[in-house]
N, CA and C of each residue as an Amber inpcrd file, in Angstrom:
protein
   321
  -3.6260000 -28.4580000  27.3680000  -3.8980000 -28.8370000  26.2780000
  -5.5470000 -28.8850000  25.8040000  -6.3480000 -29.2910000  27.0190000
  -7.5890000 -29.3320000  26.9890000  -8.1640000 -27.8670000  26.9610000
  -7.6440000 -27.1770000  27.5300000  -7.8580000 -25.8230000  27.6060000
  -7.7000000 -24.9480000  26.4970000  -6.6680000 -25.3110000  25.8000000
  -6.4090000 -24.8700000  24.4070000  -7.3220000 -25.3220000  23.0220000
  -7.6780000 -26.5260000  23.3770000  -8.6260000 -27.1370000  22.3680000
 -10.1730000 -26.5290000  22.7210000 -10.4320000 -26.5040000  23.7220000
 -11.7870000 -25.7920000  24.3130000 -11.8380000 -24.4980000  23.7550000
 -10.9630000 -23.4420000  23.8420000 -10.7830000 -22.2930000  23.5600000
 -10.9590000 -22.2720000  21.9100000 -10.1160000 -22.9350000  21.2970000
 -10.1180000 -23.1830000  19.5870000 -11.5640000 -23.3930000  19.1500000
 -12.3050000 -24.5270000  19.8870000 -13.6950000 -24.7810000  19.7250000
 -14.5830000 -23.7220000  19.8500000 -14.4900000 -23.0830000  20.8430000
 -15.2540000 -21.9620000  21.2430000 -15.2640000 -20.7060000  20.3290000
 -13.7630000 -20.5320000  19.7600000 -13.5350000 -19.4530000  18.7960000
 -14.3020000 -19.8220000  17.4370000 -14.1430000 -21.1560000  16.9170000
 -14.7130000 -21.4590000  15.8240000 -16.3140000 -21.4690000  15.9860000
 -16.8260000 -21.7020000  17.0020000 -18.2660000 -21.6290000  17.1620000
 -18.7290000 -20.5720000  17.1670000 -18.0080000 -19.4780000  17.7100000
 -18.3480000 -18.1700000  17.8610000 -18.1930000 -17.5040000  16.4870000
 -17.3730000 -17.7450000  15.9000000 -17.1990000 -17.2470000  14.2350000
 -18.1950000 -17.6480000  13.4570000 -18.7070000 -18.7550000  13.4590000
 -19.5640000 -19.3220000  12.7990000 -21.1280000 -19.1350000  13.3400000
 -21.2630000 -18.5940000  14.4690000 -22.3360000 -18.2380000  15.1340000
 -22.4140000 -16.7180000  15.4110000 -22.2660000 -15.9640000  14.5300000
 -22.1690000 -14.7740000  14.9790000 -23.2250000 -13.8500000  14.4280000
 -24.3120000 -14.6060000  14.0650000 -25.7930000 -14.1100000  13.5550000
 -26.4320000 -14.0860000  15.0350000 -26.9280000 -12.6590000  15.3390000
 -27.7280000 -12.5360000  16.4510000 -29.0420000 -13.2820000  16.3990000
 -29.5880000 -13.9030000  17.4960000 -30.8180000 -14.5690000  17.6900000
 -31.8120000 -14.1310000  16.8870000 -32.1250000 -12.7840000  16.8700000
 -33.0610000 -12.0550000  16.5400000 -33.2320000 -12.1080000  14.7250000
 -31.8380000 -12.1290000  14.2470000 -31.5420000 -12.1490000  12.9180000
 -31.9840000 -13.3870000  12.4760000 -31.4600000 -14.5050000  13.1230000
 -31.9980000 -15.8950000  12.8850000 -33.2850000 -16.0760000  12.7000000
 -33.8680000 -15.6530000  13.9530000 -35.4440000 -15.9520000  13.9780000
 -36.2490000 -15.1030000  12.7640000 -35.5130000 -13.9000000  12.4990000
 -35.9910000 -13.2510000  11.3150000 -36.1000000 -14.0540000  10.0000000
 -34.9680000 -14.2730000   9.9450000 -34.7250000 -15.1890000   8.5480000
 -35.7100000 -16.4060000   8.6840000 -35.8780000 -17.0220000   9.5790000
 -36.6050000 -18.2550000   9.6280000 -38.0690000 -17.8840000   9.4420000
 -38.7960000 -17.1430000  10.1710000 -39.9350000 -16.4350000   9.6970000
 -40.1660000 -16.0260000   8.4270000 -39.4560000 -15.4090000   7.9120000
 -39.3890000 -14.7960000   6.5030000 -39.5240000 -16.2670000   5.4850000
 -38.6030000 -16.8210000   5.7260000 -38.2680000 -18.2210000   5.0830000
 -39.6990000 -18.9290000   5.0560000 -40.2440000 -19.3440000   6.3240000
 -41.5050000 -20.0440000   6.5860000 -42.6810000 -19.4380000   5.7960000
 -42.8510000 -18.1010000   5.8850000 -43.6250000 -17.1940000   5.2180000
 -43.8080000 -17.5740000   3.7010000 -42.5530000 -17.7930000   3.1280000
 -42.4140000 -17.9590000   1.6460000 -42.5850000 -19.4770000   1.3290000
 -42.4880000 -20.4140000   2.3290000 -42.4550000 -21.7300000   1.8780000
 -43.3730000 -22.6280000   2.8040000 -44.2030000 -21.9280000   3.5010000
 -45.0850000 -22.7530000   4.3800000 -44.9370000 -22.6920000   5.9130000
 -46.0670000 -23.0590000   6.5350000 -45.8810000 -23.0440000   7.9050000
 -45.8210000 -24.3400000   8.4740000 -45.0240000 -25.3310000   8.0900000
 -44.9580000 -26.6260000   8.6270000 -43.7560000 -26.7950000   9.3820000
 -43.8570000 -27.8770000   9.9910000 -42.4740000 -28.5680000  10.5440000
 -41.5020000 -28.6470000   9.9100000 -41.5430000 -28.9350000   8.6380000
 -40.5880000 -29.3990000   7.6540000 -40.0110000 -28.3290000   7.0380000
 -40.8550000 -27.1870000   7.0460000 -40.4080000 -25.9620000   6.6230000
 -39.5670000 -25.2820000   7.6100000 -40.1180000 -25.3690000   8.9940000
 -39.0930000 -24.7690000  10.1100000 -37.8000000 -25.5760000   9.9480000
 -37.5590000 -26.6960000  10.0570000 -36.3860000 -27.4750000   9.8940000
 -35.5810000 -27.1900000   8.5450000 -36.1350000 -26.9390000   7.5510000
 -35.3660000 -26.3560000   6.5290000 -34.7390000 -25.1320000   6.4360000
 -35.6910000 -24.3940000   6.9270000 -35.1290000 -22.8070000   6.9820000
 -34.4140000 -22.5230000   8.1290000 -34.3680000 -23.2320000   8.9350000
 -33.2330000 -23.2110000  10.3750000 -32.0940000 -23.6110000   9.7930000
 -32.1720000 -24.7410000   8.9710000 -30.8970000 -25.3270000   8.3910000
 -30.1630000 -24.0630000   7.5160000 -31.0390000 -23.9820000   6.6570000
 -30.8160000 -22.8350000   5.8060000 -29.7550000 -21.4860000   6.4450000
 -30.3560000 -20.8330000   7.5410000 -29.6920000 -19.8760000   7.9350000
 -28.5610000 -20.1940000   8.8600000 -28.3780000 -21.4550000   9.3680000
 -27.2550000 -22.2600000   9.7240000 -26.0840000 -22.2160000   9.0290000
 -26.3870000 -22.8670000   7.8730000 -25.4840000 -23.0170000   6.4730000
 -24.9720000 -21.3490000   5.9500000 -26.0680000 -20.5000000   5.9400000
 -25.6840000 -19.3460000   5.5380000 -24.6210000 -18.8180000   6.4030000
 -24.8280000 -18.7430000   7.7870000 -24.0630000 -18.1610000   8.8910000
 -22.4150000 -18.9530000   8.6550000 -22.3840000 -20.1570000   8.3220000
 -21.1970000 -20.4600000   8.0850000 -20.3180000 -20.1170000   6.8390000
 -21.2690000 -19.4510000   5.9260000 -20.4290000 -18.9540000   4.8120000
 -20.1670000 -17.5750000   4.5480000 -21.1620000 -17.0100000   5.2770000
 -21.1400000 -15.5320000   5.0140000 -21.2820000 -14.6900000   6.2580000
 -20.2380000 -13.9500000   6.5740000 -20.2340000 -13.1070000   7.9200000
 -21.5110000 -12.2510000   8.0220000 -21.9040000 -11.9980000   9.3440000
 -23.0170000 -11.3660000   9.9230000 -23.3080000  -9.9870000   8.9590000
 -22.0950000  -9.3300000   9.1050000 -21.9090000  -8.0560000   8.7480000
 -22.0890000  -7.9310000   7.0240000 -21.5980000  -9.0230000   6.4210000
 -21.7210000  -9.0150000   4.9610000 -23.0670000  -9.2420000   4.6590000
 -23.7130000 -10.3910000   5.4490000 -25.3590000 -10.4870000   5.4790000
 -26.0850000  -9.2450000   5.5410000 -25.9830000  -8.5270000   6.5910000
 -26.5860000  -7.1640000   6.7760000 -26.3440000  -6.1790000   5.4410000
 -25.2840000  -5.9810000   5.1460000 -24.7110000  -5.0470000   3.8410000
 -25.5910000  -5.5770000   2.6540000 -25.5590000  -6.7940000   2.2570000
 -26.2040000  -7.5800000   1.1590000 -27.7120000  -7.3640000   1.0940000
 -28.2730000  -7.7690000   2.5270000 -29.7470000  -7.3670000   2.6600000
 -30.1190000  -5.9900000   2.8170000 -29.5640000  -5.2250000   2.9720000
 -29.9410000  -3.8010000   3.1010000 -29.6710000  -3.2690000   1.5400000
 -28.6660000  -3.9080000   0.5180000 -28.7420000  -3.3940000  -0.7840000
 -30.0190000  -3.8500000  -1.4500000 -30.5030000  -5.2170000  -1.2480000
 -31.7020000  -5.8410000  -1.5720000 -32.6460000  -5.1490000  -1.3470000
 -32.7160000  -4.4310000   0.0040000 -34.1840000  -4.0020000   0.2990000
 -34.3610000  -2.5350000  -0.3590000 -33.1440000  -2.0630000  -0.5300000
 -33.0120000  -0.4210000  -1.1810000 -33.5900000  -0.6720000  -2.5710000
 -32.8840000  -1.7750000  -3.2170000 -33.2990000  -1.8070000  -4.5290000
 -34.8470000  -2.1880000  -4.9070000 -35.5580000  -2.2720000  -3.9250000
 -37.3000000  -2.5080000  -4.0240000 -37.7320000  -1.3750000  -4.0970000
 -36.7810000  -0.0910000  -3.8000000 -37.8360000   1.0390000  -3.7900000
 -37.9370000   1.7500000  -5.0390000 -38.5870000   2.8940000  -5.1970000
 -38.5020000   3.6150000  -6.2720000 -37.4640000   5.0600000  -6.2810000
 -37.6910000   5.5000000  -7.4520000 -36.7550000   6.9990000  -7.2280000
 -35.0550000   6.8070000  -7.3910000 -34.6340000   7.9890000  -6.9340000
 -33.2400000   8.1910000  -7.1310000 -32.5900000   7.3340000  -6.1280000
 -32.7610000   7.3900000  -4.8830000 -32.3600000   6.5130000  -4.0770000
 -32.1720000   5.1400000  -4.3850000 -33.1600000   4.6360000  -4.4900000
 -33.1630000   3.2030000  -5.1390000 -32.2490000   3.0510000  -6.0870000
 -32.4340000   3.9010000  -7.1270000 -31.7200000   3.7830000  -8.3620000
 -30.1390000   3.9010000  -8.0760000 -29.7140000   4.4290000  -7.1100000
 -28.3700000   4.2770000  -6.4870000 -27.7610000   2.9100000  -6.1710000
 -28.5850000   2.1570000  -5.8050000 -28.2350000   0.8540000  -5.2710000
 -28.2720000  -0.1420000  -6.6010000 -28.6910000   0.1860000  -7.5690000
 -28.8380000  -0.7550000  -8.8820000 -27.4460000  -0.5980000  -9.7420000
 -27.0670000  -1.6120000 -10.1730000 -26.2360000  -1.6960000 -11.5300000
 -24.7070000  -0.8130000 -10.8160000 -24.4520000  -1.0350000  -9.6880000
 -23.2450000  -0.4200000  -9.2290000 -22.4770000  -2.0310000  -8.6190000
 -21.3440000  -1.9380000  -9.0720000 -20.5330000  -3.3240000  -9.1560000
 -20.5010000  -3.8250000  -7.4250000 -20.1380000  -2.9630000  -6.8360000
 -19.6770000  -3.3980000  -5.4410000 -20.9640000  -3.7470000  -4.6560000
 -22.2930000  -3.2000000  -4.9530000 -23.4740000  -3.3640000  -4.5110000
 -23.7270000  -4.9320000  -5.2040000 -23.5250000  -4.9730000  -6.5620000
 -23.7780000  -6.4450000  -7.0610000 -22.9250000  -7.3670000  -6.7130000
 -21.7250000  -7.1130000  -6.0970000 -20.7850000  -8.4610000  -5.7230000
 -21.2790000  -8.7830000  -4.2120000 -21.9250000  -7.8710000  -3.4680000
 -22.6650000  -7.9510000  -2.2060000 -23.5970000  -8.9800000  -2.2450000
 -24.3800000  -8.7850000  -3.2690000 -25.7240000  -9.4000000  -3.2790000
 -25.2780000 -10.7080000  -3.9490000 -24.3980000 -10.7680000  -4.8590000
 -24.0020000 -11.9470000  -5.5700000 -23.4510000 -12.8580000  -4.3360000
 -22.6720000 -12.4260000  -3.6880000 -22.1970000 -13.3800000  -2.3200000
 -23.1630000 -13.8440000  -1.6670000 -24.1700000 -13.1780000  -1.1530000
 -25.5130000 -13.6540000  -0.6260000 -26.1180000 -14.5720000  -1.2910000
 -26.6230000 -14.4140000  -2.7060000 -27.0230000 -15.4310000  -3.5650000
 -26.3760000 -16.8810000  -3.4750000 -25.0200000 -16.6910000  -3.4750000
 -24.2280000 -17.8440000  -3.7470000 -24.5800000 -18.6080000  -2.3210000
 -24.2440000 -17.9560000  -1.2720000 -24.3450000 -18.5480000   0.0790000
 -25.9470000 -19.0550000   0.1610000 -26.9160000 -18.6370000  -0.2330000
 -28.5900000 -18.8000000  -0.2660000 -28.3940000 -20.2840000  -1.0180000
 -27.8410000 -20.2210000  -2.1880000 -27.6830000 -21.4220000  -3.0110000
 -27.3010000 -22.5560000  -2.6200000 -25.8780000 -22.3330000  -1.7450000
 -25.4640000 -23.6380000  -1.2590000 -26.4820000 -23.9630000  -0.0510000
 -26.8460000 -22.9670000   0.8090000 -27.9080000 -23.4240000   1.7000000
 -29.1450000 -24.2310000   1.4410000 -29.2320000 -24.0120000   0.0530000
 -30.6430000 -24.8010000  -0.5530000 -30.1520000 -26.1440000  -0.9850000
 -28.9190000 -26.2000000  -1.6030000 -28.4120000 -27.2670000  -1.6850000
 -28.3530000 -28.4290000  -0.4770000 -27.7630000 -27.8270000   0.5540000
 -27.5280000 -28.6310000   1.8350000 -28.7720000 -28.8670000   2.3700000
 -29.8540000 -28.0900000   2.3360000 -30.8820000 -28.0760000   3.1940000
 -32.2150000 -28.7340000   2.5630000 -32.5550000 -28.3430000   1.2530000
 -33.5460000 -28.6290000   0.6370000 -33.6550000 -29.9900000  -0.3600000
 -32.2310000 -30.5540000  -0.4430000 -32.2360000 -31.8070000  -1.1490000
 -32.2120000 -33.1680000  -0.1830000
């Protein structure tokens, strides 16, 4: 029984912690650059990426982040990523997860 519950706990932990450390650190650095270089900012940004990871699988996070990055460009390639429903849906999922993280970590 103990082994089964330990394995289940590890599976749950692993599924909620599928963001690589470098991705979490990159998120926190970017968040702190936008919101201040304070201890409070570090705690809130760390909380935010933890919440985000429980809501949005890492591959979906990467996809949405890529779409947002591509939309910032100019020209035809950037235009390909604008106003396309599947890309809009990816970004909307990320935005909803970020909003939930803000509610949990910044209030």
